[in-house]
N, C-alpha and C positions, 0 to 999 in steps of 0.2 A: 503494499499501500503506499509505503514510504518513497520507493521507485517512482509509482504513478504521480505521487504528487510533486516529487522533483521535475517530473515530465512535463507536468500541467503549468507549473511555475515557467519553465524554460519557453513553453509554448507562447505562454500569455505575454513573456518578456520580447519574445521574438515578434510578434505580432505587434505589441506596441511600439517596439524599435522602427517596426517597418511603416507606421503610421506617420509617428514622429520625422522619420527620414523623409517619407512623400512628402508632408505639408513644409517642413523645412525648405526642400527642394524648390516647392511650388512658392513660399513666400519671399524667398531670394530673389525672384526674378517673375514676377506675378502678370506682368503686361507685357512681355515682349513675344508671346505665342509661340515660341519654338517648343519642339517637343525636348523632355529631358532626356538624358544618356544615363539610362539605368545599367548598373550592373550587368553583366554577361547578356543580359537581354538588349542592349542598344535603345535604339528610338523605336523597335517594331511595336512596343504596346500602345504607344500612339496611335500610329496606324490601325492597329485592332480593333482601338476602341473606336475608331472613327470609319470604321468600313462602310457605314451608311452613307457618309459624304466623303468618302477617300479622295477623290479629286480637289473638290473644296478646301479641305484640310491641307494637301499639299498646294495649294494656291496661296491659303494664309501664310503657310511658311516661308513659300518664295516671295511673298509681296514683301515680308519682313526682311527678309536675307540678300535684298536688290538682285534677285531674279535668281542665284542660284546657292543651293544647299547640300551638303553632305550629309546624308542620314546613314547614319549608324546602325550595322544590322546586329544580329546575334553575335557574339564573340566567336572567334576561331571558326567561322562558317563563309569566310568570302561574301559575306551579304551586304556591304557597304554599298549605297547607292548615292550617285552624284544626280539630283534633279537641277535642271535648268529651263528658265524660260526667256533667260537674257537674249535678244535678238542677235547681238553680236556672237555670242557662242553658238548657237543655232546655226545662224549662217556660216560661220565657220567647220562645225561639224558637218551639216548636210551640203554644202558648195564649196566652199573656198580650199578646205582640207580633206575634201570628201573620201579620198582613197585611203586616207588613214584612218578610217572609222567604218566597221564593217560591223554586221548583224552579231558574228562570233559563233562558236562551238556551243557555247553554253546556250545562246539564245536559241540555236536549232534544236537542242534538247529540251528546252522550255516548250517551244512550239514542234515538237515532232507530228504532232497530230497532221501538219500540212504536208508531211513528209519532204519532198524534194522539189517542193515549188517555189515561185519566185520570192514568198516571203522569206524563204530560209538560205536563198542563193546569196554568195558575193563573187565579188572581184567578176574573173572572166566568166563563170558558169553565169552569175548574174547578168552581164553585159548581153551573153547569147540569148538568154529568155527576153530581156527588156527589148533587144531588138525585134524578135518575133511579136511581142505584144503591140509595140508602136507599129509594125507593120500591117497588123492584122486592125487594128482600130484606126489606121488611117488609108486604110483601102477603099477606093468607091465601092467595090461591093459590099462592105459591111454598112455603109452610109447607106445604102438601100436598103439592108437588111433592116439594121436598127428601128425605124420607125414602123415595120411591120410588126416586129415581136413587142414594140411597146402598147402598139393599137391592140394585138389580141390580149395582152394583158389588161388592157382597159375595158375592151368589148367583151371579152369572155370571163373576165374575173371580177375586177373592182367593180364596174357598174352592176352587173347582176347580185352581187351581195349588196352592195349599197341600197339598192332597188327593193330587193327582199326585207333587210331590217328596216327599212323607212315604212313600208307597207305593214309591215306586222309590229311596228312600235317597240322594237327590240333595243337592247343595249348591246353596241359591239365593242371588242377591244380592239381599238384602232391599232395598236402597235402589233397584234398579231394579225392583224388584216396585211396590214401594211408590209410586214415580213413575209407573209405568204405571196403577196402581190410582187414585191422584187424580188424572192424566190424565184418565181415562175418566169420573170424575165430572164434572171441570170441564169437559168439551167436552159431556156431557149436560145440563149446566147453563146452559150457554155456545148450544148449538144446538139441543138434544134429540135429538142422535144419539150411540149408544154405540160410538165406535171398538174397542173391545174389544182394546185392545193389551194389558190386563193377561189374557192366557189362555196355555195351556199350549205352551209351546214360545218363548214373548216375540218373538212375529214384529215385523220392523224395524219403528222407528218414525221416520220422517224428523222429525216436530216435535219429539220428544224431544232428537234428535241437534242439531237448528237452535238449540233453546234453550239448549243445553250450550254450543254454539261461541259464541253471542252474548253469553252471560253472562260467557264467560271474555275477550271482545274486548272489552267494556265495561268489564271489570275492567281489563285492559290500558290502555285510553285514560287510565284516570284516573293511572296512573304514568309515562308517556310525555309530552314534549312535544309540544304539538298540532300542529307540523309533521313530526311522525315517523309519527304515526299516520293524518295526512291524507294524507302522502306515500304511505304503504301502500293506505290507498283507492283513491287516484287510479291508482297501478299495478296494483291487484288482488293483492296477495300478502299474504304472513303472515296473522295473524289476521281482517285487514280483508276478504281474500278468503271466507275462511269466513263473516264475519259479512254480507257480502254476499249469499252463497248463503242463508243463513239467512233471511234478510228475504224472499227471495223464494220460499222452501219454504213458511213461514209464511203467506205472502199467500195463494199457490196452495190453501194446505189450507182458510182462511179462506173464500176464494171458492167453493172447490169445496161447501163446506155451506151457504153462502148461496144459490148457486142449487139444490141440491137442497132445501133449505126450500121455495123459490119455486115449483118445481116439485111439491113435494107439496101446498102450499096451494092450488096452482090445480085439484088433483083431490079437495080436500076441502070439505066443507059447513063453514060457519063453526061448527057445533055439534061437529061430529066433531072440526075443529082444536083445540077447547076441551079435548076429552077427551085430547088427546095429551098435553098437559104444560103447562106453564108455563116455557119456556126465553127466555131473553134475545133469542133472533133471533126468534124467535114472537112477542115484544111488539114487536120495531124493524117487522117485516116487516107485523104487521098493525094498525100504528098505535095499540096499545094505551095506555091512558091514563098507563100507567107512562114510556112511550117518546114517544110522540108522533112525530109525521114527522121522519125525520132523511136526510141525505144518504146517499150510495153510500158515499162515503169515509168518513164518520162509523159507518155501520154495520159496514165492514170492521174498522176499528181498534179498534171497542167491542166486536166480537166475539173479536177477538184479546186484547184486554187483560182481556175478563173471564174468557176460559179461563186466561191467564197469572195474573191475581191468584187465581185459585181453585187453581191448582196450584202457585204459589210459596209459600202460606201452610201447606201441608200436609206435602209431599212430603218433604221434608229431616227435620222433625221427627219422624215416626215411624221412621226409621232409627237417629238420634240416642237417643231414647227406647230402643230395644230394645238398642242398644249402653250405654246403661246400666245398664238391667235386668240385662245379663250381667256388671257390674263390682258391681253390689249386690243379689246373689240375695235378700236379704231384704225387699226392696221389692216384686219379682214375688211373692215368696209371699204377702204382705199383698194384695196386690191382688187374686190369686187367692182368698184368703179372703173378701175382700168380695163377690167374683163370687159363690161357693158360698152365703152368707149370705141374699146378695139373691135370689139363684133357686133355692135349697134346695128352696122349696117347690112348684115346679113337675112334681114327680114325678123318678121316675129318672133318672140321669145318661146325657144323649145329647146328640147333637151340637145346637149352638143356634147358627143362622148370623144372626140378626139379633136387635139389642138395639132398643125403641123408644127414642125420646127421653124419654120419660116413667122408662124403667128406667134409661138414662143418668145421669138426674138424681140418682139415688142413689148412684152410685159415686164418694163424696167422696175418697177415697184416690188412685183412679185420676187424678180431676181434678188433684189437687195434683201426683201424680207427672209429667203433661203440663205443668202451668206450671213445675214444676222443669226440665222438659227446655228448655223456651221460654225459661227464665230464663237457662241457661247455653249454649243453642245457639239464637237467634234467627235466623228465617230469614234475614231482611236484616240482617246485622252493623252497616252503617252506614247512616245517611239524611242524604242531602245539602240543604243549604240554602243560598240565596244572600240576602242583605241587599238590599232595593230601597232604603233609604237609609242614611247612617252611623249607627251605634250605639253603645251602653255596653253589655256584657254586665253581669250579676250580679256574675260574677268579676272586671269591671274590666276585661276585654280589649275593645279598640275593634275595631270592624268596619266594613267601606266595601262600597260595592256588587260592590269586585274581589275580596272575601273569600269565599273556598270555608268554608264550614264544615260539619264533619261531625260529625253526633250520631253516637256509638256505642253502639248498644243491647246490643252483645256486653260493653263495658266495664263498662256500668253492672250489668250480671247478675254481675258478679264484683269489684266494689269491696265491701273491707272496712267502709270507711265507711257504705255502705247496707243491707249484709246481714250484716256481721259478721266475725269471723276463721274463722268456718267457710263462708265464702262458696263457696269451692272443690270444697265437698263437696256431694254429691247427697244432699239430706234435704225429701222433699215433706211432712213434718211442720211446715216452716216456714210452709206454705200451711194450715194447720188449725188454728182458733181452738179455744179453750177447750170450745164448746159440740159442738165436733166436727163444723162446717161449715167451709165454704171462708172462709178469710181474703183478701179481696180486697186488694192493694196497688193504689196509686194510678200513675197514669203517671210521677210524678215518679221514681218507684223502678222500676217494672215498665214497660217502653219496647219490649217485643218486638211489639207491635200498633201502635206509634206511640202519637200524643196529639195531643189538641186537634182542631180540625175535621177533621185529617186522618188521624185514626184509624183503622185498619180497619175498614170497616163491615161486611164479612162475617168478624168474628172469632168471632162464636156458629156459625156455620156449618163455620168450620175447627175450631173445638172439637169439635163434632158429629161431623164425619168422622175426626177423632183418636182419639176415644173408640169409637167405633162399630169401626173396625179393630182397635184396642189391646185392646178386650175380646173382639172374635169370635176373636184370636188366642190371647190369657192362658187364655181359657176353653176353647178346645177344642185347644190344641196346646201341645208343649214344644218350647221352642226353645234350641239350641245354638249360639251363636255360633262362627264360626271363624276366627280372626284369622290370615289368611295374609300380610296387608302390615300395616303400622302404621296406624291411625285416625287420620289426618291431614285436615284441611281442603284443599279445593279451591281454588287461586286464583282466586276467582269473585266476582260480585258477590252469590251467595245463599250461604248457609253448609252446602255438603255436603261429603260425606267423597270424597277422591281416589279411592281405589280400592274405593268402595261397602263394603257389609258383608255378607259371607258367612254363611250358618247351615244347620246342617241342623234338620229340622222333623221331629216324631213325635207322631203322633193321640195326643191322650189317653182317644178311645173304643175300643172294639173293631168291627174292620169289620162 
């Protein structure tokens, strides 16, 4: 009994000492807003306690650190991370000294879910794949193909779903709907097949579930010591089990589409195959000039990578866009007015399902509102780089090949030094110049699509998809957001809403 008494006293003393130490550390510097560097655990506890607002917490830290901050990780686990949103650092890493900063082997292990796709390539391998992507998205046949698949996504998916929920008076999860809408377009672009996941009733979609599980697991890997998540992977437990299953599912789906395409091509003449479209998989399997002859593994990972890239750059943005409109009804009114002014000469008010690329070009205020959404809600809040050789950043920070550098597009979009005191306000007007045309910001300031050689090659495609969906919905429907849950980001590598975005839809036209 005496032993237990001593043990209890020791535990109480340890607990009191911990509380005293905590408050002493907090009171020592209560207002600087920087995370405390705990013994052994480093600053990771601060991030874990702020998972529900992770990008915002990092932004606060960077705002108080002149744009660059070394976050100490768990001791002896090589987890230190240098976060930066300093535009001179970002430009140096992504452009000026680009070839000294790569994704790196650890990043490839973190993102092994994406295999040997462009996301995980560096140097010559990356340059080779990049040439293919640029040749594809700039090919004249692609520019004829893109409007067709976007039109299919709208007329066969988006419009029927919205009409149905409008007539039934149902509440629809906008984030889920947009993920399905963009997913269908992404797979049509990648494989030529329309999965029709954006259809009435929202049929089960294993691929989207796999992507969600994978993104959450990859995010978790960045916050855990390597031995911890590798042990989970070996034992097949936790998020690593979900990631393993996700990888199997996505590979199976890609293999299914590749087999289908091969079978279809074997039944078609070359002329008929040309008429079918200009999807990336068709280019691979026909050894088209933009793709050349590639291995089976390359084709599989490229098919997945292409679909993921197209899906990743648009789906979450649309949900954030309509949430922002719900908080700023005057912005929505201006967009609707712009639509009416541009299409009032087309006759009586009636359902308009598709806007051509030429028509979308005239929608300056809509374009500005989408840029403002991307500023505040970049799809990828963080972009990781690893130095090949030791370097000194323009901010004066030293980096070595062991340094993990994270470029924060999220923080860059919310820096008062870059965007002014009103940086947290949703103001599309900041994107319009005195002549009434779009004011294009440099990538030193607007990093949502990346910068330098690794800038997103499909950014124009993404903007076309975003503008088409937004214009179609605002022109044809009234949207009432129903916030049954707090709108907070998911703990993921993609900037999505944790609980989705629920809304009621009402048609603007008589049936």
